[in-house]
N, C-alpha and C positions, 0 to 999 in steps of 0.2 A: 360454579358448576363444572362438572367433570367434562373434560375433552377426551375424545377417543381418537388417538393418533395412529396413523398407519405405520407398520413396521415391516419386518421380514415376512415373506410368504403370505402377503395380503392380510395378515392378522392386525387387528386393532388392539391397542393397549390403552387402558384408562390412565389419565393424567389429571391431577388436581393442580391448577395454576396457583401461583402465589397471589396474595392479595395486597402485599406491600412491597414497594421497590426499595432498593438501597437508598439511603439518604446521602446523596453525593452532590456537593455544592462547589462552585468555583472557589479557588483559594489563591495563595501567594505563588509567584513565579518559582519555577524549579531552580535549585542551586547546585545539585550534584550531577545532573545529566541533562543533555540536550535531546529533546524528544519530539519527533515529527510523526504525525498520523498521515499516511497516504489516503487521501479522501476520494470518495466516489462522486460521480456526477448524477444528477437527478434528471431523468428524461422528461420531455414534454409529452404527457399522455394524450394530448389532443391533436398532436401533429399526425398528418396523414403520410406515414413513412413505410418503408420496407427495410428488411435487414441490410440491404445494400445501399440504402440512402445515407446521405450525410446525417450526422447526429443532430437530433432536435433536442435541445437542452432547456430545461426549466431553470432559467438563470436565477430567479428569486429564491427558489428552494435550494438550489446548489450553493449559492452564497450564504444563505441562512445557516446551512449545515457547517460551513467553514467558521462562521461566527460562533457557533456552538462549540467547536473544538478550541478556538482561541480563548473563549470565555473560561475554559477549564485549564488554560495554560499550555496547551499543546501547540506545537508548530504544525503547519500544514505543508505536506509535500504534494505539490500540485502537478496535475497533468502527468501522473505516473501510471504504472500498470493498473492500480486500483481504479483510476479514472477511465479505464478501458482504452488506453492508448493502443492502437492497432487491433482492437477488438470492438469496433463500433465508433470510436472517436478518432477522426482523421486529424491531420496536422492543422487544417483550417480551424476546426473546432477546438483543438488544443491551444492554438495561438489565442483565440478569443477567450478561452478559459484562463489562460495565464494572465492576459491583460486585465480581465475583470477581477480575478482573485488577488492579483498584486495590488491593484488600486484599493480593494476592500481591506487588504492587510494593512496598507498604509493608514487608512482611515480608522481601523480598529486597533492599531498598535500590535498586530500579530506577526509572528515569525513565519516566513514563507520561503520555500525552495521549490524550484520548478524544473520539470524534466526537459532535457534537450536531447533530441534524437535525430533520426533521419527518415521518419515515416512519410515525408512528402515524396520519397522516391518509390513510386508505385508502378513504373513502366517497364519492369523487367530488370535484368542484371545491370548493375551500376559500376562505373569505374571508381578507382580510389579518389581522383579529383572531384568526382560528383559526390561521393560520400563526404569528403571534407567540406565541400560547399554547402551541402544540406545541413551538416552540423553547424557551420558558421551562421547560416540563416537563422536557425533556431536559437543559437546562443545570443545573437544580436537581439532577438525579441525578448528573451528573458532578461538580459542585462539592461535593455531600455526600460523594462518594467520596474527595475529596482530590486528584483528578487535574486537570491542566490541560485546558481545553476547546478543542476544535477546532470552530469554527462551520462546518459543512459546507454546501455548496450544496444548496438545497432544490428538489425537483421541484415541490412544491406552490406555492412562491413563484414559480418560473419560469412555472407555468401561470396564476397569478393576477395577477402584477404587470402594471400597465399601462404602466410606463415606469421610468426611473431613479429618479424620486422615491419610488416604493414601496420600492425596495431601500434607499435612504437612510433612509427612515422605519423600516423593520423592523430593519435592522442597527444604526442609531443607538439605537433602543429597547433592543436586547439589550446593546450595549456599555455603555450608561449603567448598567445594573443588574448587569453581570458583577462578581463579587467580585474576580477577578484578571484580569490581561491574558490574552487568548485568542489563538489562532491562527485567522486567517481562511483559508478554503479555497476556491480557485477551481478547480473540476473541469470540464474541457472536455467538449464533446459527444461526443468520440471515446471517452470512458469511459462516458458516459451520455447517449444522444441526447435524453432529456427535458430536458436542461439547455441546449439550444440557445437563444441569445439572453440568457444570464444577464447580470446587471447592467443589463438593460433595452435591450440592443441586440445584433444579430448582427454589427455592426461592432466588431471587437476594439479598435480605437483608442478608440472612444466608450465601450465597456465598461470599458476600462482607466481612463479618466478618472473614471468613476463609482466604480470600486473604490478608486481613490486618494482620491477625495473622502470616502468612508466612513472611511478610515484617518486622513486629515488632520483630520477633525472630532473624533477620539477617539484620538490617538496614544498616550496613556498607558494605554489599555485594549487595545492590540494588541501582543502579544509578537512576532508575526511573521505572515507570509503563506505559504501553501502553494500553489504554482502548478503545475497539471497540465494544460498546454496542448500539450506536446510541441513547443514552439517556443523554441529556446534564445535566439535574438536577442531575442524579445519579453520573455523572463524577465530577461535582462541589462538591457534598457532599463527594465523595471519596477523592478528592485531598485535601480537608480541613482536612481530618483525617490522612494524611500521616505524617510519622516522618519527622522532620526537615532535609533538605538536599536531600530528595527523590523527584525526579521530577515526574510530571504527563505529559505524552506525549499524547495529544489527538489523538485518531484514529477515531473520529466521523466525518464522511464525510457528515453529514447533518447540523452540528452546529459549524463547526470549527472557523468561524470568531469571534463569541462571546466568545468561549472558549479560544482561543489564546489571544484575547484582555484582558480577565479577568475582575476582579472586585476589590473592595477595600480589599478583603481578599486573593487575589492570582490570578494566571493564569495558563494556560496549555501551555507547549511546544507542539511540533507537530511531529507526525510520521504518514503520511497520504498517501494513495493510490491516492487521487485526486491531490496531488502535483506532480504526474508524468506528466499529461497534463498541469497543471497550473504552472509548475516550475518557469519560468521567471516572471510571473505575481505575484505569491506568494512571490517570493524573493523581488520584488519591494515593495510589501505591507509591508513585515516585516521590510525593511529598513526605511519605513515611520514610523512604530511603534517604531523603535529604537530612533527616534527623540522625542518621547513622543506624537506624533500626532495620538491618537487613532481614532479620527473621519476620518482622512485621510486614515488610515489603513482599516477601515470598508468600506469607500467609494470605495476602490479598490477591496476588497475581497468579500463584500456582494453580488455583482452582479454575482459572480461565483457559488453561492450556487444552483441556478436553474439547471445549468449544472451538478453539482455534484449529486444532488438528482435524476436527470434523469439517470445518469450512474449507480448509486447504487440502483435503484429501484428493487423491488423483481422480480425474485430471485436474491438477492444482490450478491451472490457469482459469478455471471456472469458479474460483472462490468468490469472484465479484458478485455472483448471483446471491450467495448467502449474505454477503455484506449489505447489499441493497434490500434484500428481504427483511433483515433485522432493522434497517433504518425505517422501513415502512411500518413494521410492528411497533417500533418505538415512537412513532408519531412525527418523525422528521420529514416525512413526505406523505402525500395523500393517496399513493397508489404503489403497486408493485409492477412497474414497467421499467424496462431498461433500454438504453440505446442499443441498436443492433438486435433487439428481440431476445437478449440473453437471459431474460427471466425464465426461459424454457430450458436453460442449460443444466439445471439440477432437478432431481426427481422429487415427488411429493414426500416420500419417506425421508429423504435427506433434509428437506425444509422443515418437516415436522420435528426431526431430531434437533435441528438448529434452534427452533423455537423453544423446545423443552430445556435444552442446556442453557440458553440465554435467560429464560425465565427463572430457572433455579438460581442463577447468579444474581438475580434482581436487577437486570440491566434495563428493564422497561420502565420508564418514568410513570407510565399509567398501565399497570398490569391488566386492568379490565379492557382497555382499548386493544392491547396486544391479543388478549384472549378472543375478543370479538372479531378481530381481523383474521386470526388463525381459524376461527370457526367459519368465517366467510369463505376463506380459501378452501377449506375442507369441503364445504357445500358445493363450491364451483367444480371441484374434482369428483363430485358424486359420492363422497364419503358419508355414510350414515351409520350410526351405531346399531 
């Protein structure tokens, strides 16, 4: 049946949903790339909470979604930005998520890396020793869980650091004590405005030099870097300057097919929020790349970029709303509710376009279920043809 989807200027447009999904099944482990999906959390819709309350998480549904990603061969990047760190999920909730997901990964044989930050510092300006101690507390939780650590960018450090030397001191201190090599994460201000000027400068060339200085001082303690600047040329230049053995994990949700495919001088691995809704399709594409078929890989993944750019459009930090919306339509959860009430962060026309783009790609395992849920949402918003 035709759906009438809202667009610009209050106009409705007719859309004919797909009737068949893509046939995407689990397959063999990847051989050419290491790929993580930054996974969302599923809120408990029965919890009596407010946007300011601690997150109430539906643990069964949250862990089931991680098993879905592992079944398709993807790693899980846990307690990252996609899981609403600092946007509904506080450190207590993140620590619980890390422990539960790491245990589930061990039971399932899945790859997992977990975010380490400083978001327990909520009482105003912090000192550098307090920033270091907060990082150390979170690093201990991740290492005790048996997961790889991702040292995330810190709002507290961005607010406290006086220049590049403070970043060199804090990160050097953490890398020296890390039990295993970590992933360093550079999240740009388009994802979090509080991270403007990270690495001690708003000049990205100067910031890049400081970032590389941190890595060069401790190359044996850095598994890789995760770059989320939405600037493909800068990522390519950066990965070419990395010490041998240090991986580049693209976090560029605008240019990921070309960055993962690479060129004659190298390629990027992946740690991406868009691989939450694209999981099975992304996995199928990487398996094609494993055979050496770059054109086949691009043929599968290039058509997904329009959806990704839509979900990650400014204000980029609200991309999580679209990710959870698509998980609901796909049947991975029974509701469209988010911790912190962030289901309200995107407009109905934005969500309608996300549905249309995802449906055209065949992302919904049950297209009729997705259509019915989209129709229900339209009805709740008062949309009638």
